[in-house]
LOKETI-713138 format. One record per residue (C-alpha): residue number from 0; chain; x, y, z. Coordinates in Angstrom, 3 decimals. Example, Ala and Ser with C-alpha at 12.3 -4.5 7.8 and 13.67 -1.06 7.14 Angstrom:
BEGIN
SITE   i ch       xx       yy       zz
SITE   0  A   12.300   -4.500    7.800
SITE   1  A   13.670   -1.060    7.140
This chain:
BEGIN
SITE   i ch       xx       yy       zz
SITE   0  A   41.619  136.197    8.467
SITE   1  A   41.055  136.468    4.743
SITE   2  A   43.866  137.746    2.567
SITE   3  A   41.391  140.165    1.000
SITE   4  A   42.165  142.574    3.833
SITE   5  A   39.734  144.508    6.069
SITE   6  A   38.295  147.969    6.436
SITE   7  A   41.555  148.925    8.172
SITE   8  A   43.843  147.467    5.499
SITE   9  A   43.000  147.563    1.779
SITE  10  A   43.884  144.545   -0.389
SITE  11  A   46.689  144.622   -2.913
SITE  12  A   45.903  145.836   -6.412
SITE  13  A   45.141  143.190   -9.022
SITE  14  A   48.142  144.366  -11.052
SITE  15  A   50.539  144.691   -8.129
SITE  16  A   53.059  142.293   -9.698
SITE  17  A   52.763  143.472  -13.302
SITE  18  A   56.092  144.495  -14.849
SITE  19  A   56.394  146.999  -17.703
SITE  20  A   55.627  145.486  -21.136
SITE  21  A   58.594  144.074  -23.001
SITE  22  A   60.693  143.295  -19.930
SITE  23  A   62.627  140.049  -20.440
SITE  24  A   65.273  139.703  -17.727
SITE  25  A   64.574  141.852  -14.686
SITE  26  A   67.548  143.071  -12.622
SITE  27  A   67.374  142.295   -8.918
SITE  28  A   67.229  145.984   -7.942
SITE  29  A   64.377  146.618  -10.393
SITE  30  A   62.413  143.684   -9.014
SITE  31  A   62.923  144.865   -5.437
SITE  32  A   61.947  148.435   -6.307
SITE  33  A   58.735  147.137   -7.907
SITE  34  A   57.892  145.109   -4.812
SITE  35  A   58.664  148.074   -2.552
SITE  36  A   56.270  150.276   -4.524
SITE  37  A   53.511  147.654   -4.728
SITE  38  A   53.332  146.229   -1.218
SITE  39  A   51.449  147.719    1.737
SITE  40  A   50.041  146.435    5.044
SITE  41  A   47.046  144.114    4.676
SITE  42  A   46.490  143.161    8.329
SITE  43  A   44.287  144.984   10.817
SITE  44  A   45.444  146.611   14.080
SITE  45  A   44.697  144.985   17.428
SITE  46  A   45.552  145.679   21.076
SITE  47  A   47.499  143.040   23.000
SITE  48  A   49.180  142.891   26.434
SITE  49  A   52.787  144.017   26.489
SITE  50  A   53.947  140.605   27.734
SITE  51  A   52.640  139.005   24.509
SITE  52  A   54.125  141.580   22.122
SITE  53  A   57.587  140.148   21.398
SITE  54  A   57.854  139.478   17.674
SITE  55  A   54.797  141.555   16.750
SITE  56  A   54.800  144.636   14.498
SITE  57  A   53.610  147.984   15.851
SITE  58  A   50.595  149.432   14.061
SITE  59  A   51.126  152.882   15.607
SITE  60  A   54.095  154.498   17.333
SITE  61  A   54.669  153.378   20.929
SITE  62  A   54.645  156.599   22.962
SITE  63  A   55.864  156.895   26.544
SITE  64  A   53.160  157.561   29.121
SITE  65  A   55.728  158.405   31.804
SITE  66  A   59.304  159.684   31.818
SITE  67  A   62.350  157.581   32.599
SITE  68  A   63.386  158.115   35.278
SITE  69  A   60.015  159.459   36.431
SITE  70  A   61.820  161.443   39.162
SITE  71  A   65.422  162.261   40.036
SITE  72  A   67.105  159.368   41.832
SITE  73  A   70.460  158.130   43.030
SITE  74  A   72.761  156.316   40.606
SITE  75  A   74.925  154.862   43.401
SITE  76  A   75.062  153.837   47.037
SITE  77  A   76.509  156.799   48.894
SITE  78  A   75.722  159.997   50.767
SITE  79  A   73.708  162.960   49.515
SITE  80  A   74.023  166.625   50.395
SITE  81  A   73.789  170.135   48.967
SITE  82  A   76.982  170.950   47.059
SITE  83  A   76.853  174.507   48.428
SITE  84  A   77.728  173.053   51.838
SITE  85  A   81.270  172.318   50.601
SITE  86  A   83.429  175.297   51.422
SITE  87  A   87.161  175.730   51.196
SITE  88  A   89.641  173.442   49.440
SITE  89  A   88.742  170.246   51.300
SITE  90  A   88.930  167.565   52.428
SITE  91  A   85.376  167.945   53.669
SITE  92  A   83.488  166.778   56.735
SITE  93  A   79.699  166.703   56.937
SITE  94  A   77.589  165.528   59.877
SITE  95  A   75.149  162.702   59.148
SITE  96  A   71.434  163.280   59.460
SITE  97  A   69.420  160.423   60.981
SITE  98  A   67.596  158.106   58.591
SITE  99  A   68.208  157.188   54.991
SITE 100  A   66.665  157.159   51.500
SITE 101  A   66.230  153.831   49.669
SITE 102  A   64.507  152.672   46.476
SITE 103  A   60.801  152.540   47.221
SITE 104  A   61.320  154.065   50.706
SITE 105  A   61.932  157.786   50.229
SITE 106  A   63.263  160.186   52.862
SITE 107  A   60.116  162.110   53.648
SITE 108  A   61.671  165.319   55.001
SITE 109  A   63.928  168.048   53.683
SITE 110  A   67.596  167.462   54.502
SITE 111  A   68.854  170.108   56.939
SITE 112  A   71.398  172.503   55.464
SITE 113  A   75.032  171.462   55.865
SITE 114  A   74.255  167.792   56.594
SITE 115  A   74.628  164.549   54.629
SITE 116  A   72.153  161.674   54.265
SITE 117  A   72.705  157.986   53.637
SITE 118  A   71.178  157.282   50.198
SITE 119  A   70.994  154.048   48.220
SITE 120  A   70.827  153.310   44.505
SITE 121  A   67.440  154.126   42.994
SITE 122  A   66.247  156.221   45.927
SITE 123  A   64.343  159.415   45.162
SITE 124  A   66.434  162.534   45.718
SITE 125  A   65.152  164.324   48.829
SITE 126  A   64.708  168.054   49.079
SITE 127  A   68.013  169.623   50.038
SITE 128  A   70.176  167.120   48.117
SITE 129  A   71.766  167.915   44.749
SITE 130  A   74.981  165.866   44.851
SITE 131  A   75.957  162.350   45.955
SITE 132  A   79.365  161.041   46.913
SITE 133  A   80.148  157.350   46.440
SITE 134  A   80.350  155.401   49.691
SITE 135  A   83.713  153.998   48.495
SITE 136  A   85.106  157.551   48.409
SITE 137  A   84.196  158.310   52.027
SITE 138  A   85.529  157.708   55.467
SITE 139  A   82.486  157.210   57.646
SITE 140  A   81.595  157.072   61.309
SITE 141  A   78.317  157.019   63.167
SITE 142  A   78.353  160.812   63.319
SITE 143  A   79.853  162.056   60.018
SITE 144  A   81.433  161.431   56.619
SITE 145  A   84.749  162.738   55.279
SITE 146  A   85.864  162.870   51.639
SITE 147  A   88.316  164.642   49.362
SITE 148  A   87.673  167.568   47.030
SITE 149  A   86.884  167.283   43.337
SITE 150  A   83.211  166.300   43.417
SITE 151  A   81.150  168.268   40.888
SITE 152  A   77.627  169.569   41.556
SITE 153  A   74.983  167.046   40.497
SITE 154  A   77.377  164.099   40.663
SITE 155  A   75.826  160.593   40.742
SITE 156  A   72.247  161.772   40.291
SITE 157  A   69.977  160.536   37.508
SITE 158  A   67.895  163.475   36.368
SITE 159  A   64.141  163.066   35.835
SITE 160  A   63.481  162.254   32.181
SITE 161  A   67.156  162.095   31.211
SITE 162  A   66.480  158.857   29.271
SITE 163  A   63.149  159.883   27.753
SITE 164  A   60.216  162.124   28.596
SITE 165  A   56.502  161.403   28.686
SITE 166  A   55.191  161.758   25.130
SITE 167  A   58.443  160.678   23.473
SITE 168  A   58.157  158.054   20.717
SITE 169  A   59.909  154.950   22.010
SITE 170  A   59.454  152.819   18.873
SITE 171  A   58.046  153.862   15.483
SITE 172  A   55.106  152.267   13.710
SITE 173  A   56.332  149.268   11.747
SITE 174  A   58.964  148.286   14.319
SITE 175  A   59.063  144.607   15.218
SITE 176  A   59.074  144.371   19.000
SITE 177  A   62.152  142.541   20.281
SITE 178  A   62.599  141.069   23.742
SITE 179  A   64.970  143.919   24.637
SITE 180  A   62.271  146.445   23.676
SITE 181  A   59.935  145.140   26.367
SITE 182  A   62.139  146.750   29.043
SITE 183  A   61.952  150.105   27.248
SITE 184  A   58.199  149.940   26.745
SITE 185  A   57.570  148.792   30.312
SITE 186  A   59.677  151.675   31.646
SITE 187  A   57.552  154.004   29.528
SITE 188  A   54.433  152.950   31.382
SITE 189  A   52.865  150.908   28.584
SITE 190  A   50.808  147.844   29.476
SITE 191  A   49.228  147.238   26.079
SITE 192  A   50.405  147.819   22.536
SITE 193  A   48.555  148.375   19.278
SITE 194  A   50.099  145.922   16.831
SITE 195  A   49.286  144.458   13.458
SITE 196  A   47.538  141.106   13.431
SITE 197  A   50.085  138.447   12.546
SITE 198  A   50.341  137.935    8.798
SITE 199  A   49.243  134.370    8.008
SITE 200  A   51.322  132.909    5.177
SITE 201  A   50.587  129.530    3.637
SITE 202  A   53.319  127.223    2.364
SITE 203  A   52.462  124.756   -0.409
SITE 204  A   54.801  122.250   -2.056
SITE 205  A   53.905  120.921   -5.486
SITE 206  A   55.091  117.836   -7.324
SITE 207  A   54.242  114.138   -7.632
SITE 208  A   57.817  113.281   -6.705
SITE 209  A   57.573  114.598   -3.137
SITE 210  A   57.053  112.588    0.035
SITE 211  A   56.939  113.750    3.640
SITE 212  A   60.319  113.976    5.406
SITE 213  A   61.097  110.625    6.990
SITE 214  A   58.620  108.694    4.830
SITE 215  A   59.747  105.882    2.569
SITE 216  A   60.460  107.199   -0.924
SITE 217  A   59.568  105.141   -3.957
SITE 218  A   61.315  105.194   -7.335
SITE 219  A   61.775  108.760   -8.508
SITE 220  A   60.540  110.246   -5.225
SITE 221  A   62.405  112.601   -2.869
SITE 222  A   61.660  114.087    0.560
SITE 223  A   59.975  117.480    0.597
SITE 224  A   62.894  119.659    1.704
SITE 225  A   61.268  123.018    0.967
SITE 226  A   58.181  123.084    3.140
SITE 227  A   59.866  122.540    6.536
SITE 228  A   62.487  125.136    5.608
SITE 229  A   60.010  127.797    4.484
SITE 230  A   57.660  127.283    7.432
SITE 231  A   60.608  127.820    9.782
SITE 232  A   61.744  130.898    7.832
SITE 233  A   58.298  132.453    8.236
SITE 234  A   58.371  131.837   11.985
SITE 235  A   61.819  133.452   12.173
SITE 236  A   60.392  136.524   10.405
SITE 237  A   57.636  136.895   13.012
SITE 238  A   54.906  135.744   10.619
SITE 239  A   52.314  133.025   11.208
SITE 240  A   53.007  130.011    8.962
SITE 241  A   50.187  127.812    7.714
SITE 242  A   51.120  124.380    6.372
SITE 243  A   49.122  123.769    3.192
SITE 244  A   50.774  120.416    2.581
SITE 245  A   51.660  118.997   -0.824
SITE 246  A   49.760  119.136   -4.101
SITE 247  A   50.329  116.675   -6.909
SITE 248  A   51.084  117.621  -10.485
SITE 249  A   47.549  118.313  -11.669
SITE 250  A   45.632  121.494  -12.256
SITE 251  A   42.826  120.413   -9.944
SITE 252  A   45.118  119.574   -7.031
SITE 253  A   47.001  122.848   -7.268
SITE 254  A   43.869  124.962   -7.618
SITE 255  A   42.186  123.207   -4.674
SITE 256  A   45.254  123.838   -2.493
SITE 257  A   45.462  127.473   -3.550
SITE 258  A   41.778  127.893   -2.701
SITE 259  A   42.309  126.435    0.772
SITE 260  A   45.215  128.768    1.269
SITE 261  A   43.333  131.842    0.073
SITE 262  A   40.515  131.116    2.532
SITE 263  A   42.789  131.269    5.573
SITE 264  A   45.946  133.178    4.631
SITE 265  A   47.026  136.667    3.628
SITE 266  A   49.738  135.342    1.285
SITE 267  A   50.911  132.006   -0.106
SITE 268  A   54.392  130.672   -0.869
SITE 269  A   54.580  127.776   -3.295
SITE 270  A   57.597  125.796   -4.471
SITE 271  A   57.823  124.057   -7.807
SITE 272  A   55.661  124.593  -10.856
SITE 273  A   56.654  128.241  -11.188
SITE 274  A   58.075  128.237  -14.720
SITE 275  A   56.422  127.570  -18.068
SITE 276  A   56.807  123.802  -18.561
SITE 277  A   54.201  121.056  -18.947
SITE 278  A   54.096  120.367  -15.189
SITE 279  A   54.337  123.969  -13.996
SITE 280  A   50.819  124.031  -12.591
SITE 281  A   51.225  127.027  -10.288
SITE 282  A   52.027  129.398  -13.126
SITE 283  A   49.363  127.721  -15.281
SITE 284  A   46.711  128.223  -12.591
SITE 285  A   47.592  131.898  -12.207
SITE 286  A   47.545  132.269  -15.981
SITE 287  A   44.038  130.785  -16.195
SITE 288  A   42.941  133.207  -13.479
SITE 289  A   44.479  136.009  -15.571
SITE 290  A   46.619  136.991  -12.600
SITE 291  A   50.064  135.710  -13.624
SITE 292  A   53.220  137.798  -13.729
SITE 293  A   56.082  135.465  -14.650
SITE 294  A   59.221  137.261  -13.527
SITE 295  A   62.486  136.200  -15.090
SITE 296  A   64.968  137.592  -12.588
SITE 297  A   68.599  138.128  -13.560
SITE 298  A   69.761  136.239  -10.485
SITE 299  A   71.593  133.018   -9.684
SITE 300  A   70.235  130.857   -8.159
SITE 301  A   66.586  131.460   -8.887
SITE 302  A   65.432  133.218  -12.049
SITE 303  A   61.783  132.129  -12.573
SITE 304  A   59.259  133.561  -10.102
SITE 305  A   55.541  133.096  -10.697
SITE 306  A   53.743  135.970   -8.970
SITE 307  A   50.053  136.699   -8.957
SITE 308  A   46.789  136.799   -7.010
SITE 309  A   44.523  133.869   -6.245
SITE 310  A   41.122  134.990   -4.989
SITE 311  A   42.708  138.274   -3.970
SITE 312  A   45.601  136.647   -2.105
SITE 313  A   49.169  137.187   -3.388
SITE 314  A   50.978  134.029   -4.434
SITE 315  A   54.779  133.868   -4.573
SITE 316  A   55.712  130.927   -6.784
SITE 317  A   59.288  130.031   -5.823
SITE 318  A   61.620  127.589   -7.594
SITE 319  A   61.466  123.945   -6.538
SITE 320  A   65.173  123.628   -5.838
SITE 321  A   65.727  124.180   -2.077
SITE 322  A   68.809  126.369   -2.537
SITE 323  A   67.015  128.574   -5.059
SITE 324  A   63.852  128.542   -2.930
SITE 325  A   65.745  129.827    0.112
SITE 326  A   67.625  132.522   -1.804
SITE 327  A   64.563  133.842   -3.649
SITE 328  A   62.446  133.715   -0.491
SITE 329  A   65.090  135.648    1.454
SITE 330  A   65.772  138.206   -1.291
SITE 331  A   62.272  138.784   -2.712
SITE 332  A   59.504  137.201   -0.624
SITE 333  A   60.775  138.342    2.778
SITE 334  A   60.707  142.120    2.167
SITE 335  A   57.355  141.848    0.387
SITE 336  A   55.786  139.809    3.187
SITE 337  A   57.180  142.102    5.887
SITE 338  A   55.683  145.082    4.066
SITE 339  A   52.319  143.288    3.981
SITE 340  A   52.722  142.604    7.716
SITE 341  A   53.235  146.316    8.423
SITE 342  A   57.031  146.484    8.740
SITE 343  A   59.388  148.568    6.602
SITE 344  A   60.658  147.031    3.373
SITE 345  A   63.720  145.122    4.582
SITE 346  A   67.027  145.544    2.748
SITE 347  A   69.816  143.329    4.122
SITE 348  A   73.102  145.060    4.915
SITE 349  A   76.305  143.474    3.749
SITE 350  A   79.881  143.633    4.973
SITE 351  A   82.739  144.419    2.599
SITE 352  A   85.447  141.851    3.284
SITE 353  A   88.345  140.243    1.389
SITE 354  A   87.608  137.163   -0.691
SITE 355  A   89.305  133.870    0.053
SITE 356  A   88.383  132.457   -3.376
SITE 357  A   88.839  133.005   -7.086
SITE 358  A   86.037  133.386   -9.621
SITE 359  A   85.444  134.928  -13.026
SITE 360  A   81.885  136.222  -13.309
SITE 361  A   80.056  137.232  -16.473
SITE 362  A   77.974  140.384  -16.691
SITE 363  A   74.208  140.357  -16.670
SITE 364  A   73.009  138.812  -13.416
SITE 365  A   73.359  139.074   -9.651
SITE 366  A   74.871  136.006   -8.002
SITE 367  A   74.512  134.760   -4.450
SITE 368  A   77.097  132.222   -3.310
SITE 369  A   76.804  130.235   -0.113
SITE 370  A   79.600  131.611    2.038
SITE 371  A   81.153  131.788    5.469
SITE 372  A   83.866  133.782    7.260
SITE 373  A   87.208  132.328    8.214
SITE 374  A   90.094  134.451    9.507
SITE 375  A   88.319  137.608    8.370
SITE 376  A   87.918  136.475    4.745
SITE 377  A   84.943  135.153    2.773
SITE 378  A   85.027  131.483    1.803
SITE 379  A   82.459  130.075   -0.637
SITE 380  A   81.012  126.584   -0.867
SITE 381  A   82.941  124.167   -3.062
SITE 382  A   80.109  123.871   -5.591
SITE 383  A   77.741  126.494   -7.000
SITE 384  A   75.304  123.751   -7.979
SITE 385  A   71.828  124.413   -6.600
SITE 386  A   71.382  120.707   -5.964
SITE 387  A   74.020  120.725   -3.230
SITE 388  A   71.674  121.370   -0.318
SITE 389  A   74.441  120.716    2.230
SITE 390  A   75.888  124.122    1.329
SITE 391  A   73.008  125.839    3.133
SITE 392  A   74.049  124.385    6.488
SITE 393  A   77.745  124.806    5.721
SITE 394  A   77.261  128.529    5.039
SITE 395  A   76.998  131.403    7.500
SITE 396  A   75.398  133.696    4.932
SITE 397  A   75.586  134.674    1.273
SITE 398  A   78.302  136.332   -0.791
SITE 399  A   76.603  138.789   -3.143
SITE 400  A   78.331  139.387   -6.464
SITE 401  A   77.188  142.431   -8.481
SITE 402  A   75.388  142.426  -11.843
SITE 403  A   78.516  143.567  -13.660
SITE 404  A   81.351  141.311  -14.778
SITE 405  A   83.950  140.640  -12.107
SITE 406  A   87.345  139.002  -11.788
SITE 407  A   87.716  137.922   -8.176
SITE 408  A   90.986  136.750   -6.680
SITE 409  A   91.959  136.193   -3.041
SITE 410  A   91.950  139.582   -1.347
SITE 411  A   89.389  141.189   -3.684
SITE 412  A   86.681  143.079   -1.772
SITE 413  A   83.334  141.252   -1.841
SITE 414  A   80.004  141.663   -0.058
SITE 415  A   79.140  139.155    2.648
SITE 416  A   75.571  139.121    4.033
SITE 417  A   75.168  137.107    7.265
SITE 418  A   72.056  134.970    7.673
SITE 419  A   70.982  137.311   10.484
SITE 420  A   70.474  140.109    7.924
SITE 421  A   67.845  137.873    6.293
SITE 422  A   66.236  137.242    9.678
SITE 423  A   67.589  133.681    9.719
């Protein structure tokens, strides 16, 4: 599907990434607010079977066709009767009617007044029954049951529609269907769902120095660490990744790769070449197309983001350093891509916990430290250097430090954001 959208989903505006004139360093919150205001769904709705819907994003609300439970039924194995038959202070004795009610095999008659009926979990409540006593609370014989006082009217009965009624919204439009939601939607009588087509996102690495993971590296060459990581991140977000491979450091190679991506994707992530240097061919290509917005984000790690449109398809030019690529993809690209896919703009939620480290932070930029929890406190990786890729696997999330200056000592409250909040 082309990134230019369809009759059901308009494309993004040509100036969707343009910042106000004169902006030098953009605060993280300002950048996110701009993305929130600029992004909208670009994929068309389609109907799919419920069994295939896990991970997909609802295009319209999922509305129950039937109630749950659809009819009153027993919550326990026990004996049903009319509560009005209990007279006096108890204990009580009720004669047993012949037969029983079981799930899928209802008792077809009305229960005679003053009698009890064997009833099993899930069985429809017969006429003449409004209360059920647990079998464990009874003394039983072939002819009757006996039990103590204290049972309230309506005990152990699931009322029709007590969970939800027909017509209730089970999940809103924009919700990503989880495995646990399939039980809810099935119970609501839904066999198909209207979802957004999966957002296809291309991943392109740039740089003459890159070789495929596992390949022999020559002098000055390094394995491409970004592309496998970003492709997996897209899968974790419920998007459809498209591997666009590697492009060398030339204008022609980058433009050819961007063209291939634009022909088959709704968005493109690139790594490397996103700044303003001699070999920054992604930003140069977007500049030649007059679609470049070079964002200088007040964030560490990260900072330069080359954003723009290539043949109508949004391009997110991420830093080449894997640590910075992951952080900027998680903070900026993820909510934008999810909005394009039809989901709400995703803001990760952090936990306020005591620090287990010391740090003096200058004012002026947001910082994200690789971090983990130990004994209820936030530890950070030994080095803040973006070249220390091992810190990504060491960490259990990110410690977010605010834009303002901060003096952090052990015990200071800090914000810890688990990887799960970034969908990772």
